[in-house]
Z-matrix of the N, CA and C atoms (Angstrom, degrees):
N
C 1 1.466
C 2 1.524 1 109.37
N 3 1.326 2 116.82 1 131.70
C 4 1.458 3 120.04 2 -179.36
C 5 1.518 4 110.58 3 -72.00
N 6 1.345 5 114.83 4 165.21
C 7 1.466 6 119.37 5 -177.70
C 8 1.526 7 110.93 6 -62.42
N 9 1.356 8 116.46 7 -38.46
C 10 1.460 9 119.71 8 -179.06
C 11 1.514 10 111.38 9 -65.67
N 12 1.343 11 116.57 10 -45.48
C 13 1.471 12 120.16 11 179.03
C 14 1.519 13 110.89 12 -64.69
N 15 1.335 14 116.55 13 -38.54
C 16 1.460 15 120.09 14 179.41
C 17 1.520 16 110.81 15 -64.53
N 18 1.327 17 115.83 16 -42.10
C 19 1.466 18 119.59 17 179.01
C 20 1.522 19 110.81 18 -65.01
N 21 1.340 20 116.43 19 -41.39
C 22 1.470 21 120.34 20 178.57
C 23 1.529 22 111.05 21 -62.95
N 24 1.339 23 116.01 22 -43.59
C 25 1.465 24 120.10 23 179.47
C 26 1.520 25 111.12 24 -63.15
N 27 1.337 26 116.27 25 -41.33
C 28 1.464 27 119.80 26 178.77
C 29 1.524 28 111.54 27 -63.92
N 30 1.338 29 115.81 28 -39.96
C 31 1.464 30 120.07 29 179.33
C 32 1.519 31 111.33 30 -64.54
N 33 1.336 32 116.16 31 -45.06
C 34 1.472 33 120.37 32 179.15
C 35 1.525 34 110.63 33 -63.10
N 36 1.342 35 115.74 34 -44.41
C 37 1.464 36 119.29 35 -179.40
C 38 1.526 37 110.99 36 -63.26
N 39 1.324 38 116.94 37 -41.52
C 40 1.468 39 119.98 38 178.91
C 41 1.529 40 110.72 39 -63.11
N 42 1.325 41 116.57 40 -41.09
C 43 1.466 42 120.52 41 178.41
C 44 1.520 43 111.33 42 -63.26
N 45 1.327 44 116.71 43 -39.89
C 46 1.463 45 120.52 44 178.91
C 47 1.525 46 110.91 45 -65.67
N 48 1.342 47 116.64 46 -39.90
C 49 1.464 48 119.88 47 179.83
C 50 1.524 49 110.58 48 -64.14
N 51 1.353 50 115.77 49 -46.88
C 52 1.462 51 118.97 50 179.85
C 53 1.526 52 111.21 51 -66.56
N 54 1.345 53 116.22 52 -35.27
C 55 1.462 54 119.25 53 176.69
C 56 1.510 55 112.05 54 -65.31
N 57 1.332 56 116.30 55 -39.13
C 58 1.468 57 120.42 56 177.66
C 59 1.517 58 110.79 57 -64.51
N 60 1.335 59 116.31 58 -40.00
C 61 1.468 60 119.91 59 179.02
C 62 1.518 61 110.67 60 -62.59
N 63 1.331 62 117.02 61 -44.46
C 64 1.462 63 120.63 62 -179.99
C 65 1.527 64 111.22 63 -66.07
N 66 1.338 65 115.87 64 -39.44
C 67 1.463 66 119.59 65 -178.71
C 68 1.522 67 111.29 66 -64.90
N 69 1.330 68 117.23 67 -42.58
C 70 1.473 69 119.40 68 179.41
C 71 1.524 70 111.09 69 -64.22
N 72 1.342 71 117.23 70 -37.47
C 73 1.458 72 119.96 71 178.48
C 74 1.523 73 110.69 72 -65.38
N 75 1.333 74 116.82 73 -41.70
C 76 1.467 75 120.41 74 178.54
C 77 1.526 76 111.10 75 -64.84
N 78 1.327 77 115.70 76 -42.53
C 79 1.465 78 119.27 77 179.69
C 80 1.524 79 110.38 78 -63.70
N 81 1.346 80 115.05 79 -43.84
C 82 1.458 81 118.50 80 178.79
C 83 1.516 82 112.12 81 -62.97
N 84 1.346 83 116.42 82 -40.46
C 85 1.461 84 119.36 83 178.91
C 86 1.519 85 112.34 84 -66.66
N 87 1.349 86 116.04 85 -43.65
C 88 1.459 87 119.50 86 -179.57
C 89 1.531 88 111.03 87 -64.99
N 90 1.337 89 116.24 88 -43.51
C 91 1.463 90 119.91 89 178.48
C 92 1.519 91 111.49 90 -63.66
N 93 1.341 92 116.27 91 -41.20
C 94 1.455 93 119.63 92 179.32
C 95 1.518 94 112.07 93 -64.77
N 96 1.343 95 115.98 94 -39.44
C 97 1.466 96 119.60 95 179.55
C 98 1.535 97 110.24 96 -64.16
N 99 1.324 98 116.40 97 -43.00
C 100 1.479 99 119.63 98 -179.77
C 101 1.526 100 110.86 99 -64.15
N 102 1.345 101 115.34 100 -48.22
C 103 1.463 102 118.85 101 -178.79
C 104 1.523 103 110.76 102 -64.22
N 105 1.318 104 116.99 103 -41.81
C 106 1.458 105 120.41 104 -179.27
C 107 1.517 106 111.92 105 -62.59
N 108 1.330 107 116.79 106 -41.27
C 109 1.469 108 119.19 107 179.98
C 110 1.514 109 111.05 108 -66.92
N 111 1.359 110 115.98 109 -37.59
C 112 1.458 111 119.68 110 -179.45
C 113 1.529 112 111.77 111 -71.51
N 114 1.312 113 117.18 112 -33.62
C 115 1.461 114 120.43 113 -178.22
C 116 1.519 115 113.54 114 -81.62
N 117 1.317 116 116.84 115 -17.84
C 118 1.465 117 119.67 116 -179.79
C 119 1.524 118 109.76 117 -64.92
N 120 1.334 119 118.41 118 137.46
C 121 1.472 120 121.66 119 179.04
C 122 1.532 121 110.98 120 -54.06
N 123 1.319 122 115.16 121 139.45
C 124 1.469 123 119.64 122 -176.91
C 125 1.518 124 112.45 123 -70.20
N 126 1.358 125 116.38 124 -19.66
C 127 1.453 126 117.61 125 179.97
C 128 1.538 127 112.77 126 -82.57
N 129 1.321 128 116.12 127 -0.27
C 130 1.454 129 119.48 128 175.23
C 131 1.526 130 109.37 129 -77.03
N 132 1.291 131 114.97 130 156.89
C 133 1.469 132 118.33 131 175.80
C 134 1.528 133 108.84 132 -73.07
N 135 1.337 134 114.83 133 161.26
C 136 1.473 135 118.67 134 179.85
C 137 1.523 136 111.32 135 -59.64
N 138 1.308 137 115.92 136 -38.25
C 139 1.471 138 118.90 137 179.94
C 140 1.516 139 112.10 138 -62.78
N 141 1.348 140 116.04 139 -41.89
C 142 1.454 141 120.03 140 -179.91
C 143 1.531 142 110.95 141 -67.17
N 144 1.347 143 115.90 142 -39.93
C 145 1.461 144 119.76 143 -179.60
C 146 1.533 145 110.39 144 -65.65
N 147 1.332 146 116.03 145 -40.21
C 148 1.470 147 120.20 146 179.44
C 149 1.531 148 110.46 147 -65.89
N 150 1.334 149 116.13 148 -40.51
C 151 1.461 150 119.62 149 178.89
C 152 1.520 151 110.70 150 -63.99
N 153 1.353 152 115.80 151 -41.40
C 154 1.463 153 119.97 152 178.35
C 155 1.527 154 110.53 153 -64.99
N 156 1.344 155 115.30 154 -41.60
C 157 1.462 156 119.37 155 178.74
C 158 1.534 157 110.43 156 -62.92
N 159 1.329 158 117.33 157 -37.66
C 160 1.459 159 120.51 158 178.22
C 161 1.516 160 111.98 159 -63.80
N 162 1.337 161 116.09 160 -41.36
C 163 1.461 162 119.49 161 179.41
C 164 1.523 163 110.96 162 -64.60
N 165 1.339 164 115.35 163 -42.94
C 166 1.470 165 119.07 164 178.21
C 167 1.523 166 110.64 165 -65.71
N 168 1.341 167 117.18 166 -33.95
C 169 1.461 168 121.15 167 178.57
C 170 1.527 169 110.73 168 -62.28
N 171 1.324 170 116.66 169 -42.84
C 172 1.467 171 120.34 170 178.54
C 173 1.524 172 110.52 171 -62.52
N 174 1.350 173 115.56 172 -45.40
C 175 1.461 174 119.53 173 179.25
C 176 1.518 175 110.56 174 -61.77
N 177 1.328 176 116.11 175 -41.74
C 178 1.456 177 119.91 176 -179.77
C 179 1.516 178 112.33 177 -65.53
N 180 1.343 179 116.73 178 -41.36
C 181 1.466 180 120.42 179 -179.81
C 182 1.521 181 110.49 180 -63.60
N 183 1.344 182 115.98 181 -43.14
C 184 1.466 183 119.66 182 -179.69
C 185 1.520 184 110.89 183 -66.14
N 186 1.342 185 116.44 184 -41.76
C 187 1.461 186 120.41 185 -177.52
C 188 1.525 187 110.90 186 -65.95
N 189 1.317 188 117.15 187 -46.83
C 190 1.468 189 120.44 188 -178.70
C 191 1.525 190 110.74 189 -66.96
N 192 1.340 191 115.92 190 -39.86
C 193 1.456 192 119.04 191 179.47
C 194 1.524 193 110.63 192 -65.19
N 195 1.340 194 116.43 193 -36.55
C 196 1.457 195 119.81 194 177.44
C 197 1.518 196 112.20 195 -64.52
N 198 1.335 197 116.33 196 -40.63
C 199 1.459 198 119.72 197 177.32
C 200 1.528 199 111.25 198 -65.55
N 201 1.331 200 115.17 199 -42.04
C 202 1.464 201 119.02 200 179.66
C 203 1.520 202 111.60 201 -65.16
N 204 1.342 203 115.68 202 -31.95
C 205 1.466 204 119.66 203 -178.54
C 206 1.522 205 111.48 204 -65.67
N 207 1.336 206 117.44 205 -25.52
C 208 1.460 207 120.03 206 176.90
C 209 1.518 208 111.05 207 -61.05
N 210 1.327 209 115.99 208 -30.00
C 211 1.461 210 120.91 209 178.47
C 212 1.523 211 111.43 210 -92.37
N 213 1.328 212 116.46 211 -38.97
C 214 1.461 213 120.44 212 -174.54
C 215 1.521 214 113.22 213 -77.17
N 216 1.332 215 118.22 214 -31.17
C 217 1.464 216 120.77 215 -177.53
C 218 1.529 217 112.61 216 -59.35
N 219 1.350 218 118.69 217 -47.71
C 220 1.476 219 117.90 218 176.67
C 221 1.522 220 112.30 219 -60.53
N 222 1.334 221 116.55 220 -34.85
C 223 1.457 222 119.81 221 178.86
C 224 1.531 223 110.55 222 -67.10
N 225 1.341 224 116.17 223 -38.68
C 226 1.465 225 119.27 224 177.06
C 227 1.523 226 111.07 225 -63.39
N 228 1.323 227 116.58 226 -43.20
C 229 1.462 228 119.42 227 179.45
C 230 1.527 229 111.20 228 -62.30
N 231 1.329 230 115.42 229 -39.01
C 232 1.458 231 119.57 230 178.73
C 233 1.529 232 111.13 231 -64.01
N 234 1.336 233 116.34 232 -41.67
C 235 1.461 234 120.36 233 179.18
C 236 1.528 235 110.74 234 -66.60
N 237 1.325 236 116.94 235 -40.47
C 238 1.460 237 120.52 236 178.66
C 239 1.525 238 110.69 237 -62.91
N 240 1.320 239 116.95 238 -42.06
C 241 1.459 240 120.66 239 178.67
C 242 1.517 241 110.55 240 -64.68
N 243 1.331 242 116.93 241 -38.90
C 244 1.458 243 120.57 242 178.99
C 245 1.511 244 111.53 243 -64.33
N 246 1.360 245 116.70 244 -43.26
C 247 1.470 246 120.20 245 179.34
C 248 1.521 247 110.90 246 -66.27
N 249 1.341 248 116.98 247 -39.23
C 250 1.464 249 120.28 248 -179.49
C 251 1.523 250 111.16 249 -65.48
N 252 1.331 251 115.89 250 -40.74
C 253 1.461 252 119.72 251 178.80
C 254 1.509 253 111.47 252 -65.17
N 255 1.351 254 115.55 253 -42.88
C 256 1.463 255 119.91 254 179.59
C 257 1.513 256 110.81 255 -63.91
N 258 1.350 257 116.35 256 -40.33
C 259 1.462 258 120.34 257 179.30
C 260 1.518 259 111.34 258 -65.58
N 261 1.326 260 116.71 259 -39.48
C 262 1.458 261 120.26 260 -179.19
C 263 1.513 262 111.70 261 -67.89
N 264 1.337 263 116.69 262 -29.86
C 265 1.457 264 120.79 263 -177.75
C 266 1.511 265 113.36 264 -88.00
N 267 1.345 266 117.37 265 -9.02
C 268 1.457 267 120.27 266 -177.50
C 269 1.519 268 109.45 267 -66.54
N 270 1.298 269 116.30 268 127.63
C 271 1.452 270 121.12 269 176.70
C 272 1.519 271 114.50 270 76.41
N 273 1.321 272 118.41 271 -0.23
C 274 1.451 273 120.63 272 -179.56
C 275 1.513 274 109.78 273 -81.68
N 276 1.328 275 116.66 274 129.78
C 277 1.451 276 121.19 275 177.81
C 278 1.516 277 108.88 276 -111.22
N 279 1.313 278 115.44 277 148.14
C 280 1.455 279 119.89 278 -179.01
C 281 1.524 280 109.73 279 -83.61
N 282 1.317 281 115.07 280 155.96
C 283 1.457 282 120.58 281 178.69
C 284 1.522 283 109.37 282 -70.55
N 285 1.331 284 116.77 283 152.64
C 286 1.468 285 118.78 284 178.57
C 287 1.521 286 110.81 285 -67.14
N 288 1.304 287 115.23 286 163.56
C 289 1.457 288 120.29 287 178.65
C 290 1.534 289 109.59 288 -63.50
N 291 1.322 290 117.37 289 150.98
C 292 1.469 291 119.69 290 179.01
C 293 1.521 292 111.60 291 -54.12
N 294 1.318 293 115.56 292 139.60
C 295 1.460 294 120.43 293 -177.56
C 296 1.527 295 110.94 294 -71.62
N 297 1.320 296 115.06 295 145.80
C 298 1.468 297 120.72 296 177.84
C 299 1.525 298 111.67 297 -90.63
N 300 1.326 299 116.22 298 -23.33
C 301 1.458 300 120.07 299 -178.65
C 302 1.516 301 109.59 300 -132.67
N 303 1.335 302 115.66 301 165.73
C 304 1.447 303 120.80 302 178.32
C 305 1.523 304 111.02 303 -65.11
N 306 1.321 305 116.87 304 -37.15
C 307 1.462 306 120.29 305 178.82
C 308 1.522 307 110.83 306 -63.13
N 309 1.328 308 117.81 307 -41.05
C 310 1.461 309 121.31 308 177.34
C 311 1.523 310 110.80 309 -64.36
N 312 1.327 311 116.00 310 -41.35
C 313 1.469 312 119.82 311 178.57
C 314 1.522 313 110.42 312 -63.07
N 315 1.324 314 116.35 313 -41.81
C 316 1.458 315 120.33 314 179.53
C 317 1.525 316 110.54 315 -63.29
N 318 1.327 317 117.12 316 -40.64
C 319 1.466 318 120.87 317 178.97
C 320 1.525 319 110.93 318 -64.82
N 321 1.328 320 116.64 319 -39.89
C 322 1.465 321 120.37 320 179.03
C 323 1.526 322 110.56 321 -65.66
N 324 1.321 323 116.82 322 -44.31
C 325 1.461 324 120.46 323 -179.62
C 326 1.524 325 110.49 324 -66.52
N 327 1.331 326 117.14 325 -37.75
C 328 1.468 327 120.17 326 178.05
C 329 1.526 328 110.68 327 -61.79
N 330 1.327 329 116.80 328 -43.99
C 331 1.465 330 120.49 329 177.68
C 332 1.518 331 111.30 330 -63.94
N 333 1.340 332 116.18 331 -42.09
C 334 1.465 333 120.19 332 178.65
C 335 1.528 334 110.78 333 -64.45
N 336 1.327 335 116.74 334 -36.78
C 337 1.470 336 120.23 335 178.68
C 338 1.522 337 110.95 336 -65.58
N 339 1.322 338 116.87 337 -40.48
C 340 1.460 339 120.40 338 177.62
C 341 1.527 340 110.71 339 -64.28
N 342 1.331 341 116.69 340 -43.67
C 343 1.469 342 120.07 341 177.50
C 344 1.521 343 110.77 342 -62.72
N 345 1.322 344 116.24 343 -41.59
C 346 1.459 345 120.93 344 179.67
C 347 1.527 346 110.74 345 -62.28
N 348 1.325 347 116.84 346 -42.51
C 349 1.465 348 120.73 347 179.70
C 350 1.525 349 111.02 348 -63.43
N 351 1.327 350 116.54 349 -41.98
C 352 1.469 351 120.14 350 179.20
C 353 1.521 352 110.81 351 -63.41
N 354 1.334 353 116.97 352 -42.05
C 355 1.461 354 120.31 353 179.63
C 356 1.524 355 111.66 354 -68.48
N 357 1.327 356 117.24 355 -38.50
C 358 1.462 357 120.01 356 178.22
C 359 1.533 358 110.47 357 -64.84
N 360 1.324 359 116.09 358 -40.08
C 361 1.467 360 119.94 359 179.20
C 362 1.519 361 110.70 360 -63.89
N 363 1.328 362 116.10 361 -45.37
C 364 1.461 363 119.75 362 179.87
C 365 1.525 364 111.43 363 -64.52
N 366 1.331 365 116.56 364 -37.87
C 367 1.472 366 120.15 365 179.70
C 368 1.519 367 111.40 366 -68.92
N 369 1.332 368 116.46 367 -38.64
C 370 1.457 369 119.95 368 -178.08
C 371 1.525 370 112.67 369 -77.84
N 372 1.332 371 117.42 370 -14.69
C 373 1.470 372 121.20 371 -174.93
C 374 1.527 373 112.56 372 -65.21
N 375 1.334 374 118.01 373 -15.02
C 376 1.468 375 119.24 374 178.69
C 377 1.522 376 111.13 375 -61.34
N 378 1.331 377 117.33 376 -21.64
C 379 1.459 378 120.26 377 179.58
C 380 1.523 379 112.31 378 -64.76
N 381 1.333 380 116.30 379 -29.55
C 382 1.465 381 119.14 380 -179.90
C 383 1.523 382 112.30 381 -114.93
N 384 1.320 383 117.55 382 -12.48
C 385 1.466 384 121.34 383 -179.78
C 386 1.522 385 108.59 384 -131.34
N 387 1.323 386 116.04 385 95.88
C 388 1.466 387 120.87 386 179.25
C 389 1.518 388 111.35 387 -106.41
N 390 1.317 389 115.65 388 22.65
C 391 1.460 390 120.55 389 178.00
C 392 1.511 391 110.95 390 -90.62
N 393 1.338 392 116.00 391 -127.92
C 394 1.461 393 121.08 392 -176.63
C 395 1.521 394 112.89 393 -85.59
N 396 1.328 395 116.90 394 7.19
C 397 1.461 396 118.48 395 174.60
C 398 1.507 397 114.75 396 91.38
N 399 1.332 398 118.33 397 30.83
C 400 1.465 399 121.17 398 179.10
C 401 1.524 400 110.84 399 -55.72
N 402 1.320 401 116.76 400 -47.61
C 403 1.456 402 120.76 401 -178.18
C 404 1.523 403 112.60 402 -85.64
N 405 1.312 404 117.34 403 -3.06
C 406 1.462 405 119.84 404 -178.24
C 407 1.526 406 112.49 405 -98.81
N 408 1.324 407 116.14 406 13.10
C 409 1.463 408 121.16 407 174.96
C 410 1.525 409 107.88 408 -83.43
N 411 1.318 410 116.91 409 103.56
C 412 1.461 411 120.88 410 -174.02
C 413 1.520 412 111.79 411 -61.76
N 414 1.330 413 117.74 412 -26.63
C 415 1.460 414 120.16 413 -179.23
C 416 1.528 415 112.12 414 -68.30
N 417 1.329 416 116.94 415 -19.59
C 418 1.464 417 119.97 416 179.70
C 419 1.536 418 112.13 417 -86.64
N 420 1.313 419 116.59 418 -11.63
C 421 1.454 420 120.79 419 -179.32
C 422 1.523 421 110.75 420 -92.60
N 423 1.323 422 115.75 421 140.56
C 424 1.467 423 121.64 422 174.52
C 425 1.512 424 108.32 423 -113.49
N 426 1.328 425 116.32 424 118.23
C 427 1.452 426 120.34 425 -179.43
C 428 1.518 427 111.59 426 -89.94
N 429 1.330 428 115.12 427 158.57
C 430 1.458 429 121.28 428 179.45
C 431 1.521 430 109.69 429 -125.96
N 432 1.333 431 115.19 430 164.17
C 433 1.457 432 120.53 431 -175.25
C 434 1.526 433 112.82 432 -66.75
N 435 1.328 434 117.96 433 -20.61
C 436 1.459 435 120.23 434 179.03
C 437 1.526 436 112.81 435 -86.02
N 438 1.341 437 116.57 436 6.33
C 439 1.459 438 120.59 437 177.87
C 440 1.514 439 114.09 438 89.21
N 441 1.330 440 117.61 439 -0.03
C 442 1.456 441 120.67 440 177.99
C 443 1.527 442 109.17 441 -94.89
N 444 1.333 443 116.45 442 170.91
C 445 1.460 444 120.40 443 -177.28
C 446 1.523 445 109.20 444 -153.24
N 447 1.320 446 116.02 445 160.08
C 448 1.462 447 120.57 446 178.77
C 449 1.522 448 110.16 447 -136.87
N 450 1.315 449 115.18 448 150.36
C 451 1.461 450 124.02 449 -178.72
C 452 1.525 451 107.91 450 -122.14
N 453 1.326 452 116.55 451 114.17
C 454 1.462 453 120.45 452 -179.51
C 455 1.527 454 109.40 453 -70.85
N 456 1.339 455 115.63 454 123.19
C 457 1.464 456 121.29 455 179.98
C 458 1.522 457 112.53 456 -103.24
N 459 1.319 458 116.07 457 -46.97
C 460 1.456 459 122.28 458 -176.97
C 461 1.513 460 107.62 459 -160.33
N 462 1.327 461 118.15 460 167.51
C 463 1.470 462 119.14 461 177.94
C 464 1.522 463 111.42 462 -53.01
N 465 1.320 464 115.62 463 119.48
C 466 1.455 465 120.81 464 179.07
C 467 1.508 466 115.46 465 81.36
N 468 1.328 467 119.04 466 8.00
C 469 1.467 468 121.31 467 -177.42
C 470 1.529 469 109.20 468 -134.21
N 471 1.335 470 115.64 469 127.92
C 472 1.451 471 121.96 470 178.58
C 473 1.523 472 109.78 471 -133.28
N 474 1.318 473 115.22 472 151.49
C 475 1.455 474 120.97 473 169.37
C 476 1.519 475 106.58 474 -100.63
N 477 1.316 476 116.63 475 124.58
C 478 1.459 477 121.85 476 -175.59
C 479 1.529 478 110.30 477 -104.92
N 480 1.320 479 115.40 478 141.24
C 481 1.472 480 121.91 479 179.08
C 482 1.518 481 109.84 480 -123.34
N 483 1.321 482 115.00 481 139.94
C 484 1.454 483 121.54 482 167.53
C 485 1.526 484 107.63 483 -156.85
N 486 1.322 485 116.36 484 162.90
C 487 1.461 486 120.68 485 178.98
C 488 1.519 487 108.98 486 -110.48
N 489 1.328 488 115.34 487 144.80
C 490 1.461 489 121.84 488 180.00
C 491 1.518 490 109.46 489 -137.51
N 492 1.310 491 115.51 490 156.98
C 493 1.469 492 120.83 491 174.35
C 494 1.525 493 109.05 492 -89.33
N 495 1.327 494 115.27 493 131.30
C 496 1.459 495 118.54 494 177.22
C 497 1.533 496 109.92 495 -82.79
N 498 1.316 497 116.78 496 -174.70
C 499 1.458 498 120.28 497 -176.12
C 500 1.522 499 113.16 498 -67.44
N 501 1.331 500 115.97 499 -14.36
C 502 1.461 501 119.81 500 177.90
C 503 1.530 502 112.12 501 -94.12
N 504 1.326 503 116.15 502 -0.46
C 505 1.457 504 120.08 503 179.89
C 506 1.512 505 114.18 504 88.03
N 507 1.338 506 117.17 505 4.27
C 508 1.466 507 120.95 506 178.80
C 509 1.524 508 110.51 507 -89.95
N 510 1.316 509 116.31 508 144.28
C 511 1.459 510 121.22 509 -180.00
C 512 1.528 511 109.67 510 -83.19
N 513 1.317 512 116.35 511 131.31
C 514 1.454 513 121.88 512 179.56
C 515 1.524 514 109.73 513 -131.85
N 516 1.334 515 116.63 514 145.63
C 517 1.470 516 119.20 515 177.61
C 518 1.520 517 111.14 516 -77.80
N 519 1.316 518 116.10 517 146.58
C 520 1.453 519 122.21 518 177.22
C 521 1.524 520 108.55 519 -128.80
N 522 1.323 521 115.43 520 134.88
C 523 1.463 522 120.80 521 178.81
C 524 1.527 523 108.87 522 -120.88
N 525 1.321 524 115.67 523 140.09
C 526 1.456 525 120.85 524 178.53
C 527 1.524 526 109.04 525 -142.79
N 528 1.324 527 115.35 526 146.06
C 529 1.456 528 121.49 527 178.14
C 530 1.524 529 108.20 528 -91.30
N 531 1.321 530 116.33 529 123.91
C 532 1.455 531 122.17 530 -179.59
C 533 1.518 532 110.37 531 -114.37
N 534 1.319 533 115.54 532 148.30
C 535 1.464 534 120.85 533 175.90
C 536 1.513 535 109.07 534 -126.72
N 537 1.300 536 115.05 535 158.09
C 538 1.454 537 120.25 536 -178.26
C 539 1.510 538 113.72 537 -85.53
N 540 1.318 539 118.60 538 3.54
C 541 1.465 540 120.33 539 -178.22
C 542 1.521 541 112.24 540 -108.39
N 543 1.332 542 117.15 541 18.15
C 544 1.449 543 120.00 542 172.65
C 545 1.502 544 115.89 543 84.40
N 546 1.325 545 119.29 544 8.18
C 547 1.463 546 120.08 545 177.58
C 548 1.523 547 110.33 546 -66.47
N 549 1.323 548 115.31 547 154.76
C 550 1.462 549 120.22 548 178.89
C 551 1.531 550 109.78 549 -64.17
N 552 1.345 551 118.07 550 133.13
C 553 1.473 552 120.37 551 176.49
C 554 1.524 553 110.97 552 -56.42
N 555 1.315 554 115.59 553 144.37
C 556 1.462 555 121.75 554 -178.69
C 557 1.522 556 109.05 555 -114.00
N 558 1.311 557 116.66 556 121.72
C 559 1.465 558 120.63 557 178.03
C 560 1.526 559 109.15 558 -64.31
N 561 1.327 560 116.76 559 132.52
C 562 1.461 561 122.47 560 -177.13
C 563 1.522 562 109.51 561 -115.64
N 564 1.317 563 115.38 562 128.03
C 565 1.470 564 120.48 563 176.65
C 566 1.520 565 112.68 564 -124.14
N 567 1.336 566 117.69 565 -0.89
C 568 1.457 567 120.49 566 -179.56
C 569 1.521 568 111.37 567 -161.99
N 570 1.323 569 115.12 568 157.40
C 571 1.462 570 120.72 569 -178.46
C 572 1.521 571 112.28 570 -63.69
N 573 1.341 572 117.20 571 -31.25
C 574 1.462 573 119.25 572 -177.56
C 575 1.519 574 111.18 573 -64.12
N 576 1.336 575 117.42 574 -28.78
C 577 1.463 576 120.54 575 177.04
C 578 1.522 577 110.74 576 -67.72
N 579 1.315 578 116.17 577 -42.28
C 580 1.461 579 119.73 578 178.68
C 581 1.521 580 109.98 579 -63.15
N 582 1.331 581 116.20 580 -44.85
C 583 1.469 582 119.38 581 179.09
C 584 1.520 583 111.29 582 -60.02
N 585 1.326 584 116.75 583 -43.79
C 586 1.461 585 121.14 584 -179.39
C 587 1.526 586 110.75 585 -62.19
N 588 1.323 587 117.36 586 -44.83
C 589 1.456 588 120.99 587 -178.42
C 590 1.525 589 111.71 588 -65.93
N 591 1.333 590 116.57 589 -42.20
C 592 1.459 591 119.47 590 179.65
C 593 1.527 592 111.06 591 -67.66
N 594 1.350 593 116.38 592 -38.87
C 595 1.460 594 119.77 593 179.18
C 596 1.526 595 110.82 594 -63.69
N 597 1.338 596 116.16 595 -41.97
C 598 1.455 597 120.05 596 178.53
C 599 1.523 598 110.95 597 -64.55
N 600 1.323 599 116.28 598 -40.76
C 601 1.466 600 120.59 599 179.92
C 602 1.524 601 110.60 600 -66.41
N 603 1.338 602 116.52 601 -39.72
C 604 1.464 603 119.96 602 179.43
C 605 1.522 604 111.57 603 -65.95
N 606 1.344 605 116.26 604 -30.99
C 607 1.466 606 120.36 605 179.46
C 608 1.521 607 112.55 606 -85.91
N 609 1.347 608 116.22 607 -0.62
C 610 1.454 609 119.28 608 -179.96
C 611 1.503 610 113.84 609 76.94
N 612 1.335 611 117.45 610 17.74
C 613 1.456 612 121.46 611 -178.63
C 614 1.526 613 109.64 612 -93.07
N 615 1.332 614 117.19 613 148.44
C 616 1.471 615 119.87 614 177.31
C 617 1.517 616 110.34 615 -70.87
N 618 1.304 617 116.59 616 145.63
C 619 1.464 618 121.55 617 176.94
C 620 1.513 619 108.65 618 -105.03
N 621 1.325 620 115.01 619 140.15
C 622 1.464 621 119.59 620 -176.50
C 623 1.515 622 110.23 621 -68.27
N 624 1.325 623 117.49 622 140.47
C 625 1.468 624 119.97 623 176.80
C 626 1.513 625 110.91 624 -72.70
N 627 1.307 626 117.07 625 176.78
C 628 1.454 627 122.60 626 177.18
C 629 1.525 628 108.09 627 -61.99
N 630 1.326 629 117.39 628 131.06
C 631 1.458 630 121.06 629 -176.84
C 632 1.521 631 112.37 630 -96.90
N 633 1.332 632 116.97 631 -23.43
C 634 1.452 633 120.19 632 -179.28
C 635 1.521 634 109.95 633 -81.76
N 636 1.334 635 116.81 634 128.90
C 637 1.458 636 120.33 635 179.35
C 638 1.518 637 111.42 636 -62.63
N 639 1.335 638 116.56 637 -37.42
C 640 1.462 639 119.88 638 178.73
C 641 1.510 640 110.83 639 -64.70
N 642 1.354 641 116.66 640 -45.02
C 643 1.454 642 120.40 641 179.76
C 644 1.525 643 110.68 642 -64.29
N 645 1.348 644 115.53 643 -37.71
C 646 1.462 645 119.17 644 -179.22
C 647 1.519 646 110.37 645 -65.46
N 648 1.317 647 116.42 646 -42.56
C 649 1.460 648 119.94 647 179.04
C 650 1.515 649 111.12 648 -65.87
N 651 1.338 650 116.14 649 -38.98
C 652 1.462 651 120.27 650 -177.95
C 653 1.507 652 111.56 651 -68.05
N 654 1.334 653 117.45 652 -34.73
C 655 1.456 654 121.07 653 -175.22
C 656 1.518 655 113.66 654 -100.19
N 657 1.341 656 117.43 655 3.46
C 658 1.449 657 120.19 656 -175.93
C 659 1.534 658 111.10 657 -59.48
N 660 1.338 659 117.34 658 -36.82
C 661 1.456 660 120.00 659 -177.09
C 662 1.509 661 112.26 660 -75.76
N 663 1.346 662 118.84 661 -5.95
C 664 1.457 663 121.22 662 177.74
C 665 1.526 664 111.63 663 -89.12
N 666 1.332 665 117.35 664 -14.87
C 667 1.454 666 120.42 665 -177.93
C 668 1.527 667 109.30 666 -60.04
N 669 1.313 668 115.45 667 129.37
C 670 1.453 669 120.01 668 179.56
C 671 1.511 670 113.67 669 96.81
N 672 1.343 671 117.54 670 -13.34
C 673 1.465 672 119.51 671 175.86
C 674 1.524 673 108.77 672 -64.43
N 675 1.306 674 117.44 673 134.78
C 676 1.469 675 124.36 674 -176.67
C 677 1.521 676 111.62 675 68.57
N 678 1.314 677 118.86 676 13.55
C 679 1.455 678 119.74 677 179.65
C 680 1.515 679 109.95 678 -67.01
N 681 1.303 680 115.49 679 147.69
C 682 1.465 681 120.18 680 -178.06
C 683 1.518 682 108.60 681 -119.10
């Protein structure tokens, strides 16, 4: 069964279960109201008999719904488990078959490394993009075998990702804006920087190079990446 058909079947089944629950409650309430009105003493006023019938209707609806829940609850749990399993399997791809040669294994690991880099870049992008996830779309990231990744922004402009160890020995993500015309990479820490750089480039204005000596030294080896 395809994912679409499975989802449709689950939706229909869930609707039927909830419909059955509502129907049993209505039946129990209607039956309780009828029985309550009939059992009320005839010397009572109509208002008193109706009030008594209403109370019995509530008791009847709760009682019948409780009995029905003994059957419907396991069905609900089954449907919930089915939806959870389907959700967990959505988008999941299986690993390739075991490699027959070392070259095949190397190719598989290289592809996995590129995928891993793209996913790490997308996951780390929340540091500079806390909006609707523009930079967190993993499909827009291209990973490389060295663990770095790039995000195409515009013709001649990419956002580059790599991880580095800080002075405490902890690994931290680093983002830099690269251009294909040899400009110095620009360290990026927020979306407003990207917008400013793209706006300046669109207007034909020069963009300032990296001003921090540390940042310049760190990004010096990125100069020329994606150059055309």
